[in-house]
C-alpha positions as CSV (number, residue, x, y, z in Angstrom):
1,M,158.9,237.7,55.8
2,S,161.8,235.8,54.5
3,R,164.2,234.3,57.1
4,T,167.9,234.9,57.0
5,L,170.3,232.0,56.2
6,A,171.7,232.3,59.7
7,Q,168.1,231.9,61.2
8,Q,167.5,228.8,59.0
9,A,170.8,227.4,60.2
10,Q,169.9,227.8,63.8
11,D,166.9,225.5,63.2
12,T,169.5,222.8,62.3
13,A,172.0,223.1,65.1
14,Q,172.2,224.7,68.5
15,L,175.6,226.0,69.8
16,T,176.4,226.3,73.4
17,L,179.7,227.7,74.7
18,L,180.7,226.2,78.0
19,R,183.4,228.2,79.8
20,G,185.9,226.2,81.8
21,A,185.9,228.9,84.4
22,D,182.2,228.3,85.1
23,L,182.5,224.6,85.8
24,V,181.7,223.5,89.3
25,A,184.1,221.3,91.2
26,S,182.7,218.3,93.1
27,P,185.0,216.6,95.6
28,W,185.4,212.8,95.4
29,K,184.1,210.9,98.4
30,N,187.5,209.4,99.0
31,G,189.2,212.8,99.0
32,G,191.5,211.8,96.2
33,G,190.5,214.6,93.8
34,V,187.7,216.7,92.3
35,T,185.6,216.4,89.2
36,R,184.2,219.2,87.0
37,E,181.3,218.0,84.8
38,I,181.2,219.5,81.4
39,A,178.2,217.8,79.8
40,L,176.0,214.8,80.2
41,G,173.5,212.9,78.1
42,P,170.8,211.6,80.5
43,G,169.7,208.0,80.5
44,A,166.3,206.7,79.6
45,D,164.9,207.6,83.0
46,G,166.3,211.1,82.8
47,S,168.6,210.6,85.8
48,P,172.2,211.7,85.8
49,E,173.3,208.5,87.5
50,A,172.0,206.5,84.5
51,F,173.7,208.7,82.0
52,A,174.0,207.7,78.3
53,W,177.3,209.6,78.1
54,R,179.3,212.0,80.4
55,V,182.2,214.3,79.8
56,S,184.2,215.8,82.6
57,V,187.6,217.0,83.8
58,A,189.2,215.6,87.0
59,D,192.0,216.8,89.2
60,V,193.7,213.8,90.7
61,A,195.6,214.6,93.9
62,Q,196.6,211.1,95.1
63,P,196.9,207.5,93.9
64,G,194.1,205.0,94.4
65,P,191.5,202.8,92.8
66,F,189.1,204.1,90.1
67,S,185.3,203.8,90.6
68,R,183.8,201.1,88.5
69,F,181.1,201.8,85.9
70,E,179.4,198.7,84.6
71,G,178.8,198.7,80.8
72,V,180.7,201.9,80.2
73,A,183.5,202.5,77.8
74,R,186.0,205.1,79.1
75,T,188.5,207.4,77.4
76,L,191.0,209.3,79.5
77,V,193.3,212.1,78.3
78,L,196.2,213.6,80.2
79,L,195.8,217.4,80.3
80,E,198.3,218.6,82.9
81,G,200.9,217.1,85.2
82,A,203.6,214.5,84.9
83,G,201.1,211.8,84.2
84,M,199.8,208.6,85.7
85,V,200.0,204.8,85.3
86,L,196.7,202.8,85.3
87,D,197.1,199.2,86.4
88,E,194.3,197.0,85.2
89,A,193.9,193.9,87.4
90,C,191.9,191.3,85.6
91,A,192.4,188.0,83.6
92,H,194.0,190.0,80.7
93,A,195.8,192.6,82.9
94,R,197.1,195.7,81.1
95,T,198.9,198.8,82.1
96,H,198.0,202.2,80.6
97,T,200.7,204.8,80.8
98,L,199.9,208.5,80.3
99,A,203.3,210.2,80.5
100,K,202.9,213.3,78.4
101,V,200.1,215.8,77.7
102,L,197.4,214.5,75.4
103,D,198.3,210.8,75.9
104,V,195.2,208.7,75.7
105,A,194.0,205.6,77.5
106,R,190.9,203.6,76.6
107,F,189.5,200.9,78.9
108,D,186.3,199.3,80.2
109,G,184.6,201.0,83.1
110,E,183.9,197.7,84.9
111,A,187.6,196.8,84.9
112,P,189.4,197.0,88.3
113,I,191.9,199.8,87.8
114,S,194.2,201.5,90.2
115,A,196.0,204.7,89.4
116,R,199.6,205.6,90.3
117,L,200.8,209.2,89.9
118,I,204.2,209.6,88.2
119,D,205.2,212.8,89.9
120,G,202.4,214.7,91.6
121,P,198.8,215.7,90.8
122,T,197.3,215.5,87.3
123,R,194.4,217.0,85.4
124,D,192.6,214.6,83.1
125,F,189.8,214.7,80.5
126,N,187.3,211.9,81.0
127,L,184.8,210.6,78.4
128,M,182.3,207.9,79.6
129,V,179.8,206.2,77.2
130,R,177.3,203.6,78.2
131,R,177.8,201.0,75.5
132,D,174.2,199.7,75.2
133,V,172.7,203.1,74.6
134,A,175.2,205.4,73.0
135,R,178.4,205.4,70.9
136,A,181.1,208.0,70.4
137,T,184.1,208.8,68.2
138,F,187.1,210.6,69.7
139,E,189.8,212.5,67.8
140,I,192.4,215.1,68.7
141,W,192.4,218.1,66.2
142,R,195.6,220.2,66.1
143,E,196.5,223.5,64.4
144,G,193.3,223.9,62.4
145,A,190.9,221.4,60.9
146,R,188.0,221.1,58.6
147,R,185.6,218.2,59.1
148,D,182.1,217.1,58.1
149,V,180.6,215.5,61.2
150,E,177.3,213.6,61.5
151,A,176.2,213.2,65.0
152,E,173.4,214.2,67.5
153,T,175.9,216.0,69.7
154,V,179.5,217.2,69.0
155,L,181.8,218.5,71.7
156,L,185.0,220.4,71.1
157,Y,187.1,220.8,74.2
158,C,190.1,223.1,74.1
159,A,192.9,221.1,75.7
160,A,195.8,223.4,75.0
161,G,196.5,226.8,73.5
162,A,193.5,228.6,71.9
163,A,191.4,228.0,68.8
164,N,188.7,229.6,66.8
165,A,185.8,227.5,65.6
166,S,182.9,228.0,63.2
167,V,180.1,225.6,62.5
168,N,178.4,225.5,59.1
169,L,175.9,223.4,57.3
170,N,177.1,221.4,54.4
171,V,175.7,224.0,52.1
172,N,178.2,226.5,53.7
173,V,175.6,228.4,55.7
174,S,177.2,229.6,59.0
175,V,175.2,228.8,62.1
176,N,176.6,231.8,64.0
177,G,176.4,234.3,61.1
178,G,180.0,233.9,60.0
179,E,181.4,234.8,63.5
180,H,184.1,232.6,65.0
181,V,183.7,231.2,68.5
182,T,187.0,231.6,70.4
183,L,187.9,228.7,72.7
184,A,190.5,229.1,75.5
185,V,192.0,226.3,77.5
186,G,189.2,224.5,79.4
187,D,186.4,225.8,77.2
188,T,184.0,223.5,75.3
189,L,181.8,224.2,72.3
190,R,178.7,222.0,72.3
191,I,176.8,221.5,69.1
192,D,173.4,219.8,69.2
193,T,172.0,219.0,65.8
194,K,168.4,218.5,64.8
195,D,166.8,215.4,63.4
196,T,166.2,216.8,60.0
197,A,169.9,217.6,59.2
198,R,172.5,216.1,61.6
199,S,175.5,216.8,59.4
200,V,177.6,219.9,60.2
201,R,180.8,221.3,58.8
202,I,183.3,222.4,61.5
203,E,186.3,224.6,60.7
204,T,188.9,225.5,63.3
205,E,192.0,227.6,63.2
206,G,194.8,228.5,65.6
207,E,197.5,226.6,67.4
208,G,195.3,225.0,70.0
209,A,194.6,221.3,70.5
210,L,190.9,220.3,70.5
211,L,189.4,217.1,71.8
212,A,186.6,216.3,69.3
213,I,183.8,213.9,70.4
214,A,180.9,213.0,68.2
215,L,178.0,211.3,70.1
216,E,175.1,209.2,68.9
217,S,172.3,207.3,70.7
218,I,171.7,203.7,69.8
219,K,168.2,203.2,68.6
220,P,166.4,200.2,70.0
């Protein structure tokens, strides 16, 4: 029996819709906020602590020092609130200011950083990538986009508004049978590709802002 194009496409990429409402809040040990993990790439030993990459959303309730993560590249995006200032205390001290929604800060996880809230609590998107085992590209897509992306895993996080997304092979075969996936604020579309064809075409529409992350492991 011949297989449909949609069935063939599903052999190339797996789509998972992660609803923001289903994420579980984990309080910080210092009581300064909570974190909701969206997705994680386990490390070589399979443990979450030795992750290859990790994506989460944090509600920051009070100022204080950031936890350090040796060998990790971090990207922080302001989602809600008046913002925060990150003071980096090291030989080449820098200050990262996130004063409006979708402002981005990039810094090393091992850097000693203390956060100051500008005017009350914030909500932030957090991407962490262990530099020796994975790499990531990060973009903000607004008001519709069409991209060919080659990666092992692609994450589309809806940071504002709402958006529709469809994922296709480069030969224009729709993975989900031509149906759009609707993303509300806080939702994430995860796309895991297969080894045989890691390139996918992603088309989005709507007024929402999407945080697009393409993740690859570094082969030894």
